[in-house]
C-alpha positions as CSV (number, residue, x, y, z in Angstrom):
1,M,68.0,93.6,87.5
2,R,71.6,93.9,86.4
3,R,73.9,94.2,89.5
4,V,77.0,96.2,89.4
5,Y,79.5,96.0,92.3
6,L,81.7,99.1,92.7
7,D,82.6,98.7,96.5
8,N,85.7,96.6,96.3
9,N,87.6,98.7,98.9
10,A,85.0,97.4,101.4
11,T,85.4,93.7,100.3
12,T,86.1,91.8,97.1
13,P,84.3,88.7,95.6
14,L,86.1,85.4,96.3
15,A,88.2,84.4,93.3
16,P,86.9,80.9,92.0
17,E,90.6,79.7,92.1
18,V,90.8,80.6,95.8
19,F,87.6,78.7,96.6
20,E,88.9,75.6,94.8
21,A,92.1,75.8,96.6
22,M,90.3,76.0,100.0
23,K,87.7,73.2,99.4
24,P,90.0,70.3,100.3
25,Y,90.9,71.9,103.7
26,L,87.3,72.3,104.5
27,L,86.3,68.8,103.7
28,E,89.2,66.1,103.4
29,D,92.3,67.7,104.7
30,Y,91.0,68.8,108.0
31,G,93.9,68.2,110.3
32,N,95.4,70.6,112.9
33,A,98.5,72.1,111.5
34,S,100.3,71.5,114.8
35,S,99.6,67.8,114.9
36,I,102.5,65.5,114.1
37,H,100.5,62.8,112.4
38,W,99.7,62.6,108.5
39,F,96.6,64.7,108.8
40,G,98.4,67.5,110.8
41,Q,101.4,67.4,108.4
42,R,99.2,67.8,105.3
43,A,97.7,70.9,106.8
44,K,101.1,72.2,108.0
45,N,102.5,71.9,104.5
46,A,99.5,73.8,103.1
47,V,100.2,76.7,105.7
48,E,103.8,76.7,104.8
49,T,102.9,76.9,101.1
50,A,100.6,79.8,101.7
51,R,103.4,81.6,103.8
52,Q,105.7,81.2,100.8
53,Q,103.1,82.7,98.4
54,V,102.4,85.7,100.7
55,A,106.1,86.3,101.3
56,K,106.7,86.3,97.5
57,L,104.0,88.9,96.9
58,L,105.8,91.2,99.5
59,N,109.4,90.2,98.5
60,A,109.8,89.0,102.1
61,R,111.3,85.8,103.7
62,P,108.7,83.2,104.5
63,G,109.7,83.2,108.1
64,E,108.9,86.8,108.3
65,V,105.1,86.3,107.6
66,I,102.6,85.3,110.2
67,F,98.9,84.7,109.8
68,T,96.2,86.6,111.8
69,S,92.5,87.0,111.7
70,G,92.7,90.0,109.3
71,G,93.9,93.6,109.0
72,T,92.5,94.8,112.3
73,E,94.4,92.3,114.3
74,S,97.6,92.8,112.3
75,D,97.5,96.5,113.1
76,N,96.7,96.1,116.6
77,A,99.4,93.5,117.1
78,A,102.1,95.7,115.3
79,I,101.4,98.8,117.2
80,F,100.6,97.4,120.7
81,G,103.5,94.9,120.3
82,I,106.3,97.6,119.6
83,V,105.0,99.8,122.2
84,Q,104.8,97.1,124.9
85,A,108.2,95.7,123.9
86,S,109.8,99.1,124.0
87,R,112.3,100.0,126.8
88,A,111.3,103.7,126.6
89,T,110.0,105.1,129.9
90,D,107.9,107.6,127.9
91,P,107.1,106.0,124.5
92,H,106.1,108.2,121.6
93,I,104.5,107.1,118.2
94,I,103.8,108.9,115.0
95,T,100.9,108.4,112.6
96,T,98.5,110.3,110.6
97,G,94.9,111.6,110.9
98,I,93.7,109.7,107.9
99,E,94.5,106.2,109.1
100,H,92.0,103.4,109.2
101,H,90.3,103.2,112.5
102,A,92.2,99.9,113.1
103,V,95.2,102.2,113.7
104,L,93.5,105.4,114.9
105,N,91.6,103.6,117.7
106,T,94.6,101.8,118.6
107,A,96.7,104.9,118.9
108,Q,93.9,106.6,121.0
109,A,93.8,103.5,123.3
110,L,97.6,103.9,123.8
111,E,97.0,107.6,124.5
112,K,94.7,106.7,127.3
113,R,97.6,104.5,128.8
114,G,99.9,107.6,128.8
115,V,101.7,106.9,125.4
116,N,102.3,110.2,123.4
117,V,101.0,110.2,119.9
118,T,101.7,112.7,117.1
119,Y,99.2,112.8,114.2
120,V,101.0,114.1,111.1
121,R,99.0,116.4,108.9
122,V,98.1,115.6,105.3
123,G,98.0,118.1,102.4
124,A,94.9,118.8,100.3
125,G,95.5,115.8,98.2
126,G,95.9,113.5,101.2
127,V,99.6,113.0,100.9
128,I,102.0,113.6,103.8
129,D,105.3,115.3,103.7
130,P,108.1,113.0,104.8
131,E,109.8,115.9,106.4
132,D,106.9,116.4,108.7
133,V,107.6,112.9,110.0
134,R,111.2,113.8,110.4
135,R,110.2,116.9,112.4
136,A,107.9,114.9,114.6
137,I,110.6,112.5,115.7
138,R,111.5,112.7,119.4
139,P,114.3,110.8,121.3
140,E,111.6,108.6,122.9
141,T,109.9,107.8,119.5
142,V,109.6,104.0,119.1
143,L,107.3,103.6,116.1
144,T,106.0,105.3,113.0
145,S,102.6,104.0,111.5
146,I,101.6,105.3,108.1
147,M,99.2,103.6,105.9
148,H,100.3,102.7,102.4
149,A,97.2,103.6,100.4
150,N,94.0,105.2,101.9
151,N,90.9,103.2,102.0
152,E,88.5,106.1,101.1
153,I,90.4,108.2,98.6
154,G,93.1,105.9,97.4
155,T,95.9,108.2,98.1
156,I,99.4,106.4,98.1
157,Q,101.9,107.7,100.7
158,P,105.6,108.1,100.0
159,L,106.6,105.2,102.2
160,A,110.1,104.6,100.9
161,E,111.1,108.2,101.9
162,I,109.5,107.7,105.3
163,G,111.0,104.3,105.7
164,A,114.6,106.0,105.1
165,I,113.9,108.6,107.7
166,A,112.7,105.9,110.3
167,R,115.8,103.8,109.7
168,E,118.1,106.8,109.9
169,H,116.7,107.5,113.4
170,D,116.5,103.7,114.3
171,I,112.7,103.8,114.7
172,Y,110.4,100.8,113.8
173,F,108.2,101.6,110.8
174,H,104.8,99.9,110.3
175,T,102.3,100.3,107.5
176,D,98.7,99.3,107.2
177,A,98.8,98.1,103.6
178,V,95.4,96.5,103.7
179,Q,94.2,98.5,100.6
180,A,97.3,98.4,98.7
181,V,98.5,94.8,98.7
182,G,97.4,93.1,95.5
183,K,96.7,96.4,93.7
184,I,100.1,98.0,93.4
185,P,103.6,96.5,93.5
186,M,104.8,95.6,97.1
187,D,108.4,95.3,98.2
188,V,109.1,95.5,101.9
189,E,112.9,96.0,101.2
190,K,112.3,99.0,98.9
191,L,109.7,100.4,101.2
192,G,111.9,100.0,104.3
193,V,109.1,98.8,106.5
194,D,109.6,96.6,109.6
195,L,106.0,95.6,109.8
196,L,103.1,95.4,107.3
197,S,99.5,94.5,107.7
198,L,97.4,92.9,105.1
199,S,93.9,91.2,104.8
200,A,92.8,88.4,102.5
201,H,89.3,89.7,101.7
202,K,90.7,92.9,100.0
203,L,92.4,90.9,97.2
204,N,89.7,88.4,96.4
205,G,90.5,86.0,99.3
206,P,88.3,84.9,102.2
207,K,87.2,86.9,105.0
208,G,88.5,86.4,108.5
209,V,92.2,85.9,107.7
210,G,95.2,88.2,107.3
211,A,98.9,88.3,107.6
212,M,101.5,90.4,109.2
213,Y,105.1,90.9,107.8
214,I,107.5,91.3,110.7
215,R,111.2,92.0,109.7
216,R,113.6,89.4,111.1
217,G,115.0,90.8,114.5
218,T,112.0,93.1,115.2
219,N,111.3,93.2,119.0
220,L,107.6,92.7,119.3
221,R,105.6,91.5,122.2
222,P,102.6,89.3,121.2
223,L,99.1,90.6,121.4
224,L,97.7,87.2,122.4
225,Y,99.0,84.5,124.8
226,G,98.6,80.8,124.3
227,G,100.4,78.1,122.4
228,H,103.5,78.4,120.3
229,H,101.9,78.8,117.1
230,E,103.2,81.1,114.2
231,R,106.8,81.1,115.9
232,D,105.4,82.4,119.2
233,R,104.1,85.5,117.4
234,R,100.4,84.6,117.3
235,P,99.0,81.7,119.2
236,G,95.8,79.7,118.4
237,T,94.9,76.8,116.1
238,E,95.6,77.9,112.4
239,N,92.7,78.8,110.1
240,V,94.0,76.4,107.6
241,P,91.3,76.8,104.7
242,G,91.5,80.7,105.2
243,I,95.3,80.7,105.1
244,V,95.3,78.5,101.9
245,G,92.8,80.9,100.4
246,L,95.0,83.9,101.3
247,G,98.1,82.2,99.9
248,M,96.2,81.5,96.6
249,A,94.9,85.0,96.5
250,A,98.3,86.4,96.9
251,E,99.6,84.2,94.1
252,L,96.8,85.3,91.7
253,A,97.4,89.0,92.6
254,G,101.1,88.8,92.0
255,A,100.7,87.0,88.7
256,H,98.2,89.5,87.2
257,L,99.3,92.7,89.1
258,E,100.4,94.9,86.2
259,E,97.8,93.6,83.8
260,N,94.8,94.0,86.4
261,G,96.2,97.5,87.5
262,Q,96.3,98.9,84.0
263,R,92.8,97.6,83.0
264,V,91.2,98.7,86.2
265,A,92.8,102.1,86.0
266,A,91.4,102.7,82.5
267,L,87.9,101.7,83.8
268,R,88.2,104.0,86.7
269,D,89.2,106.8,84.4
270,R,86.4,106.2,82.1
271,L,84.0,106.2,84.9
272,E,85.4,109.4,86.4
273,Q,85.5,111.2,83.2
274,G,82.1,110.2,82.1
275,I,80.7,111.5,85.5
276,L,82.5,114.8,85.3
277,E,81.3,115.4,81.7
278,S,77.6,114.4,82.3
279,T,77.1,115.7,85.7
280,P,77.7,119.3,86.9
281,Q,79.1,120.3,90.2
282,V,81.2,117.3,90.8
283,S,84.9,117.3,92.0
284,V,87.5,114.7,92.8
285,N,88.5,114.2,96.4
286,G,92.4,113.5,96.9
287,D,95.3,113.5,94.5
288,P,94.1,112.3,91.1
289,Q,97.6,111.2,90.1
290,R,99.0,109.5,93.3
291,R,96.3,107.0,94.1
292,L,95.3,103.4,93.8
293,P,94.3,102.4,90.2
294,N,90.8,101.1,91.3
295,T,89.6,104.1,93.5
296,S,87.6,107.3,92.7
297,N,86.1,109.4,95.4
298,L,83.8,112.2,94.2
299,C,81.9,115.1,95.8
300,F,78.6,115.7,94.2
301,D,77.5,119.0,95.5
302,Y,74.2,119.1,97.3
303,V,73.5,115.3,97.1
304,E,73.4,113.5,100.4
305,G,75.8,110.5,100.2
306,E,73.4,108.0,102.0
307,G,70.5,108.9,99.8
308,F,72.7,108.5,96.7
309,V,74.0,105.1,97.8
310,I,70.4,103.9,98.4
311,A,69.0,105.3,95.2
312,M,71.9,103.8,93.1
313,D,71.4,100.4,94.9
314,L,67.7,100.5,94.0
315,K,69.0,100.7,90.5
316,G,71.3,97.7,91.0
317,I,74.6,99.6,91.5
318,A,76.6,99.3,94.6
319,C,78.9,102.1,95.8
320,S,79.7,103.6,99.2
321,T,80.0,106.9,101.1
322,G,83.4,105.8,102.5
323,A,84.7,103.1,104.8
324,A,82.3,100.2,105.3
325,C,83.3,99.9,109.0
326,S,82.0,103.5,109.6
327,S,78.4,102.9,108.1
328,G,75.9,104.5,110.2
329,S,78.2,107.1,111.6
330,V,76.7,110.5,111.9
331,E,80.1,112.1,111.9
332,P,81.6,113.3,108.4
333,S,84.6,111.2,107.2
334,H,87.7,111.9,109.2
335,V,89.7,111.5,105.9
336,L,87.8,114.0,103.9
337,S,87.9,116.3,106.8
338,A,91.7,116.0,107.2
339,I,92.1,117.1,103.4
340,G,90.2,120.2,103.9
341,R,86.6,119.2,102.9
342,T,83.7,120.8,104.8
343,P,81.2,118.8,106.7
344,D,78.9,119.2,103.9
345,Q,81.3,118.3,101.2
346,A,82.3,115.1,103.2
347,R,78.7,114.1,103.4
348,W,78.2,114.7,99.7
349,S,81.1,112.4,98.8
350,I,80.8,109.0,97.2
351,R,83.6,106.2,96.7
352,F,83.5,104.1,93.7
353,S,86.0,101.2,94.0
354,L,86.6,98.9,91.1
355,G,88.0,95.4,91.1
356,R,89.4,92.3,89.2
357,Y,85.9,91.5,88.0
358,T,84.6,94.9,87.1
359,T,83.8,95.2,83.3
360,S,83.4,98.0,80.8
361,E,79.6,97.1,80.8
362,D,79.5,97.8,84.6
363,I,80.9,101.2,83.9
364,E,78.6,102.1,81.1
365,A,75.5,100.9,83.1
366,T,76.8,103.2,85.9
367,L,77.2,106.1,83.6
368,A,73.7,105.5,82.1
369,T,72.0,105.6,85.6
370,L,74.0,108.1,87.6
371,P,73.0,111.5,86.1
372,A,69.2,111.1,86.7
373,V,69.8,110.0,90.2
374,V,71.9,113.0,90.9
375,E,69.3,115.2,89.3
376,R,66.5,113.8,91.2
377,L,68.2,114.0,94.6
378,R,69.2,117.7,93.9
379,A,65.7,118.6,92.9
380,V,64.5,117.7,96.5
381,S,67.3,119.6,98.2
382,P,66.2,123.0,99.5
383,R,69.8,124.2,99.3
384,Y,70.5,123.4,95.7
385,K,71.1,126.0,93.1
386,P,72.2,125.1,89.6
387,V,75.5,126.6,88.3
388,G,75.0,130.2,87.4
389,V,71.6,130.5,89.0
390,G,71.0,133.0,91.8
391,G,74.4,134.7,91.7
């Protein structure tokens, strides 16, 4: 059976170049990067090379990049770290209702500790109005955390405008850029962010490693305590092979960013257009213009999402109902609910996310398979009525 993978927002396949870069640090160059002997210095040099590679992708200084276990740790470290280092007696933070749960659950944990949180609303396209952020600012606001691009619908937020507002009010600005890094241009100076989170496995790197950009001079209390690793920002023996893999993934992403973005966007548009033309009662979730080049989230009326994913998988095609970390949840997507979709529409929605290795043959195979799957699932739905039938 031909296998087609259209769930790259959940994770991406490891690039062969990344695997080759990691291999020596799994087998021969196994030293601890904190050791002063030859083995340790080999590992340390590899870590510092990766730091430069990640910094280049972000237009940051190498000293402003620290390595973590992934996006979730980076988000937690940024948000908890700023709040705990704040001198405010009644700290307040601003975020949105469509953030990844690594941010949302952190904000909710802080609320239980007495921190005030404002959740800025998004419009029907999933984009926030920067002026709503401005209106949410209070004298005690210490942090704004707004994701760069949404993991479910791909919506890209106006970070530069929000960054300017945060800087105007002397407020720290964090972005969860896990889904954006490696897919669209990333410049921390132009965006005006003070902290940025990213994860290797979203850009064809290994799982279990990520990074956080921390602007020089940012007052951040560490999330973990231990040794003096990562400039006292993040203790623990460095995951050298993973860090090397992240560095190489960042280098590859930067080298082919525009080329890959254009190619993947064309494939995404072909997939979306083909589905809309062949299958009735389908609509696009989110802003069709302001989104990642690889992401398409579609609502198939009267088609239960989980049934669709299983049926497509039996045909060899992998897609998803939304965030992989929410699989098994009986609740409709908080992202789709936030943009005004009903609970039914949220459950009828499917995310297709393409990647570096998606081919035109993959798209055509999906288009050849999908209409029959939708028709079969609708046929067993007691609620389904074809367009124009029954008034």
